[in-house]
N, C-alpha and C positions, 0 to 999 in steps of 0.2 A: 585323348589317347585311350586305348582299350584298358579296362581294368585287369586284363590278363597279363599285362606287362608291368614289370617292376620299373622304378625310376631309372636305374642304370640301363635297362634295356630300351626304355623310351629314348634316353640320351644317345644310345648306340644307333638307333634308327635315324634320329635327327641329324647326327653327324656322319651318317653313312656316306662313304665315297666308293667309287668303282674300284674293284680289286685289280691290281696289275702285278707284273713281275718286278720285284725290287731291282735296283741298279747293281746290287752287290752279288748277283747270281754268278756262281763259279763256272757256269756253262756259257758257251758262245750264244749270242742272240740269234734267233731264227727270223729271217726276213723273207717272206713269200709275197712277191709283188706280181708274179705272172708265171705262165707255163715254163719259161726258161729257168726259173728258180727251183722247179720241182726236184730235179736230180740232186741238187745240193742240200735242200731242206729235208727231203724225204728219201734218203738213200735206201735202196731195196736190199735187205739182208740176204745173205747167201742161201739160208734155208728157205726163204720165200722164193728166190730165183729157181730153186730146185723143184718147186711145187708145180703141178699141172694146173694151168689156168682154165678151170672148167667147173661144171656143177654149180653148187650154191654160191661159190665165190664169184664166178663169172656173172651169174644172174643178179647178184647183189650189186656188183659194179655197174651193170647195165641199167640199174634202177636208181643210180646215184649221180648227181652233179655236185660240184663243190665250188662255192663262191669264195674267191680270195678277197679279203676285206682290207680297207685302209682305215685311216683315222685311229680311234681308240683301240680297235680290235687288231690293228696291224701288228704282226709278230706274236700274237697271243691266241687268236681264234680264227677258224674258218667256219663258213656256214654250209652245212650239208643240206642239199635239197633232194629229198627222196621222192620217187614216184609213188603214186598211191597204191600200187600193187607190191611195194617193197616188203611189207610184212608177210605176205604170202610167199614172196621170193625167198626170204630167209627162214621159212618154216617156223614162224613165231607161234606161240601158244594160240590155240583156237580162240581163246577169250580176247587176245590182242587183235587178231584178225577181225573178230566181231566188232571190237571198238573202232577199228579203222573204217569198216563199212558203215557203222553208225555215224561216225564223224563226217564221212562223205555225204551220206544221205541227208543229214541235218545241217550241212554246210557250216560246220564248226570252223572258226578262224584259227589257222595254225600260227604259232609263234615261231620266230627264228630259231633254228636248231644250231646253236653255236657249239662247236666242238673244239676242244683244246688242240692247238696246232701241232705239237711234236708227234703225236700218234694219230693225227686225223686223216692220214692218207688211206686210200682203199687197200693198201697192203700194210697198214699199221695195225697195232694191237687191238684197237677198238673194233674194227671190222671183224677180225678173226675171233675176238671174244664173243661177238654177237652170233657168229656162225657156229661156234662151239657150244653155246648154251642159249637156247631159244628164249629163256626167261629174260635175257637182257634186251630183247626187242621191245618188251613192254616199257622199259625205261625210256627208249626213244619216244614212245607214244606219250608218256607222261611229260617229257620235255617239250614236245610239240604242242600239247593242248593243256598243260597244267598252268597253275597260277604262280607267279613269282612270290616267294616268301618274303615277308617284310624284313626278316633277318635270315641269314643262311643257317642251316642246321649246323650242329657242332662239327660234324665231319667235314662239310663243305668249307667251313671257315678254316679248319685246321689244314686241310689239303691245299687251300688257296695260299695260306701263309707259309707252308712248307714246300710248295711246288717248285720254287726256284732252286731249292737245295737238292731236288731229285731229277732235275732236267726237264721238268714240265714248264709250260709257258703261262699257266694260270690255273684257276679252278678246273678240275678234270673229273670225268671226261666232258662234262657240259658246263655251260654258264648261261644264266645264273642258276641259283638253287630254286627249283620249281616243284610243286606238289599238286596232286589232285585234291580238291576239296571233298572230304568224305560225303558220300551220298549225292555227289554231283550228277547232273543229268547224263553225263557221258560215262557209260560203263556201270553206273550204280556202284562204284567201288567203295570199300569200307576203309582202306588204308590211305593215309596221306603221306607216306614216306616219299622223300624227294627222289628225283630221277637219278641223281648221282649215286645215292645209297642203293637204290634199286638195281642200277647197272652193276654195282659191285657185289650184289647179292647179300647186302647187309641192311636191307630195308627194315628189318625188325629192330635194328639198333638206331635208326634215324630219329632225330629229335622230334620229327613230325609224324612218327609211325601211327600214333593214336592220340586221343584226347588227353590221356594221362601223361604220355611221354612228351606231349607238346606244351605242357604247362610252362608258362613264361615265354612262349613263342607265339607267333601269330602269322596266319596267311594273309596275303595282300587284300583279299576280298573283305576281310573284317577290319582292315586298317583304315582309320579315318583320315589319315594324311595322304599326301601325294607320293606315289611310289613309281616313278617312271623307270622303264628298263634302262639299265646302266649303259648297255650297248644297243644301239638302234641304227636304222637306216640313215638317219641324219648325221650322227657322229662317226659312223663306220660304214661308209658307202662301199659297194662292190667295185673292185677295180679290174677284175677279170673273172671268167668262169671256166672251170675245167669240166667240159661236157662228158657224158658217158662215153661218147665215141673217142674222145681224146684219151680218157683214162684206160679204156679197153685197149686201144692201140699201144699206149705206153707200156702196159703190162705185157701185151703180146710180144713186143720186141724183146722183152727180158725173160719171158717164160714161153708158154705155148698155148694154142687154142684157137677156136673159131669165133668170128664176130657175133655179138648179141644184138638183138633188135631194140630200138628205142621208140620214140613217138608217144610216150605216156605223159599224163598230167602230173605236175609236181606239187608237193607241199612245201 
């Protein structure tokens, strides 16, 4: 084990188990097994129904497909598959757009973008938060191409443990806790704040923000043991896919607007 870790932290990694929602949640379980469940699991709020389905929102939905997952992820997470022009679509920071172009040019392997179920709809809070503040798009990029941390940052662990008390289905908005390795080839970034903290605009408070704040923590690339992803294609297979066309049509029936074009390549 790395000398950066104390014995209790080494023990924490060795006994690490996938995080899930405790059975004692005061909220009803969310089960999304196919398109027919969308209306019940993701009810559209009245203020969203009153919105015009156009502009950046329509463009973002047109660049998004959602995989419904079974197995360990069932009732906890969905997988967002975003088209490669998504970051331009949501008017992300120019740096994030540059990272996306670099990732495509260098054929970087994207990791599954697992999004907490309760707000994971294209009319849920996560999409609107991205549209309202372009800084949040960089968090999506970190989650796509970052490295799973050997232990979650303090915030991710706290949010995971408290999620069931707040109506969330697991660690949010993403799972697992991933960071960029400082100075990595992609983006040449200096911060290693995790994607969840970055999404919530609290990256400066993340346990992995810099070398000093990460004392006692470790990113997976420096971890000498085996650290498989807790949720993967083998234990959480896709059972259905909500295509951009389906999502656009679904929103159109409840709001208004014209169709968007698809045909792009996904991450």
